[in-house]
N, C-alpha and C positions, 0 to 999 in steps of 0.2 A: 405286709405282715405275714410272717410264716407261723403256723401253728404245728409244732412237732408232736407226733403221737407215737406211742409204742404200738406194735401189733397186739393181737390178743391170742391167748392160748386156744380159746374157743373159736372154731372156724366152721364155715359151711362144709358139708360133707362132700358135695359133688359140684363140679362146674357144669356149665351148659353151653359153652362156646367152643371155638376152635382151639387147637393145641397152642402151646406157648410159642410166641415169637418175641425173642429178646429185642429185636430191632424196633418193636412197637412200644416198648416201655419208655416212660419218662426218664430223664437224666441219662441219655445214651452213652455218655462218657464212662458210665459204670458197667457197660455190657461186658467188657473183657473180664472184670472182676467177678461179675455175676456168673459168667461161664465157668470160671475156675471153681467157685463155690458149688455150683450146680453139679459139675463133674465129680467133685470130691464127695458130695452127699450121695449121689447115685451110686458111686463106687462103694462107699461105706455100707449102704443098705443092700448091696448085692453079696455081702459076706457076713460072717458071724461077728458079733460084738457091737452091732449098731444099737441094740437096746441100752447097753451100758453107756456108750458115748452120748446118746441123745437123752438119757435120763428118763426112759419110758417105763411105765408100770406094765404088768402083765396085760391089763385091759387096754393098753395103748399099742399093742404090737402091730395092729393093722396099719399104723402110721408108717411103718417101715416099708410096706408094700406100696403105699402112696408115694413115698419119696423115690422109690426105685423106678416108678413109672412116670415121673414128672414130665419128661419130654413129650410124651404123647397124650397126657391126660387132658380132659376138657378144662377150660379156664372159666373164670368169672371175674368181675371187677373187684378191686380191693374193697370198694364200698359194700359189696355183697359178701365178701369172703370173711371179714372179721366180725365176730358175733359176741364178743365179751362184754363185760359190764360197762366199760367206757363207751363202747360203740352203741350199746343199747340206749344210753342216756344222751349220746350225741344225736342219734336218730337221723342218720343221713337220708333215709328214704322219705322222711316226712318234712324235710326242709322246704321252705318256700323256694320259688324259682330263683330269686335273687340270691338267697343264701346258698343254694346249691351251686350257683356259679362261683360264688366266693370260696366255697369249699374246694372246688376243683382247682382253684388257683393257690389257695393258702395252706391247705392241709398237706403235710409231708409225713408219711408213715415209715418208720424205721423197721428193717427186717433183717434177720440173720442170714437169709438166703438171697434176697434181692437188693440189699443195701438201703435203697430209698424207693418209695412208691408214691404216686399220686392216686387219688381214689378211683380214677377211671382206668388205671392200668389193669390189664387182664393177666392173671396168673392162676395156676392150679392150686388146690389145697395142698398144704405141705406141713412138715413139722421140723423146725430148726430154730432154736433160741439163739439170740446173740450171746448168751452165756456159755454156749457149747465150745469145747476145744475140738475142732474138726480136723482129723488127720488128712493131709499132712500140714494143714494151714495153721493150726494152733487156735488161740482164742479169737473168736470172730469180731469182738469189739475192736481189738487192735488191728486185725486184718482190714476191716472196713474203714477205719479211721484214715488210713493213707489215701484212699480214693474219694471218700465222702467229704473230707475237709475242704479241699479246693473247690468242690462243687458248691457247697453251702456257704463257704466264705464269700463266694461271688454273688450270692443272692442278696438283694437289698432289703432293708426294712427291719422293723422290730421282730424279734423271735420270741414267741410264747411257747415255753417248753413244758409239755405235759408228759414227758417220757419217764419211765421208771429208771432206776439207777443202772440196771443192766444195759439198757439201750443208750443211756447217756454216755457210756464209755466210747461210743463210736464217733462222737463229735462234741467238742467243747466250744460253744458259740461265743463265749466271753461276755463283755459288758453290754452288748446290744441285746442280750437275751434276758428273759425273766422266767425263772423256774417256779412252777406253781406247786406250793405245798398246801395240805389240808389240815386244819386244826379244829379240835373240839375241846372245850374247857381248857384252852391254852396249851394243849399237847398235840404233837403231830400224830395223825392217825393214818392207818393204811387200809382198814376194812371198808372205808367209804371214800377213799381218795379217788379211785377209778371213776366212780359214779359222779363225783363232784367235778372232776376234770372234764368229763363228757358234757356236763351241764354248762360249764364255763365256756367250752369251745363252741357249743351250740349258741349260747348267748352272743358271743362275738360275731358269729356268722349271721345270725338273724338280726343283730343290731346294726348292720350296715355301717360298720365303723372301721377305721384304719389308724389306730394309734401309732405314733411314731417314736414315742419315748415311754419308759416305764411309768413316769408320772402321768402321762396321758392315758395309759392303760388303766391305772387305778381310777381315774376320773370316769372313764367309760364303764368299767365294771360296777362302780358305785352307782352310776346313773341307771344301770340295768338291774339294780336291787341286790347286788352281792356285797358281803361284808369282807373287805380286803385291806391288807396292810402291806406296804412296801418296806423291805428290809433296808439295811444300810448299803451305801454304794460299795460294790465289790472291788476286789484287788486282782490284778493279773488277768488270767483267762477265766476267772470265775464269773458266774452270772448273778444278776439281781435275784432276790428271792421275794416272791409274792405269796403271802399267807392268806388263804381263804378260810374264814371261820364258818363252821356249820353247826 
């Protein structure tokens, strides 16, 4: 089972480890693409206009300097880096030893800069959304799709997709995937979706389960106390939809 996560806008401020080594990251076939995006981002942040391209507020201008210095900045693991609502509720630091092992194997984090990360990968804090059109590469979702697709198409098993729409543009897993939506009073909600997805991911990791089909996933989540409904079978490259009621 693969559990796909978006990154979070909220990140730790500083790393505490050695400088970036692309050769040590998971999914090494992405390293050439990572180098291209890294070079483009550093170059952007060395000249004027980075604030507009990256969509930064005045209070976020310090992110430009971080991006400019990425190659030599101290790193930390992806598990430590992302601090947003989804990751708060996933609670990687407090997982049992068995669940932590499953997290290392099952969790895949999408990133506008790195493409894909495992939670043990060490990278410096950065600022780059998949929704950015990065000169001269253009939209990062389309850029990453070319290199990410063959990598993840080759990964076996059911895919549980917790990504936001911005990051979903980088890979379409098709009918072996289940996209998780969050409903309240019969309506799709966004304000609590991140928290709920974090809770669902934690439940799957702590539950020591490996569902192979969308139907098995429903049974597992039901047994773990969640109220879920599986949508109709998808067509083409679309994924199944799993509605979680809160």
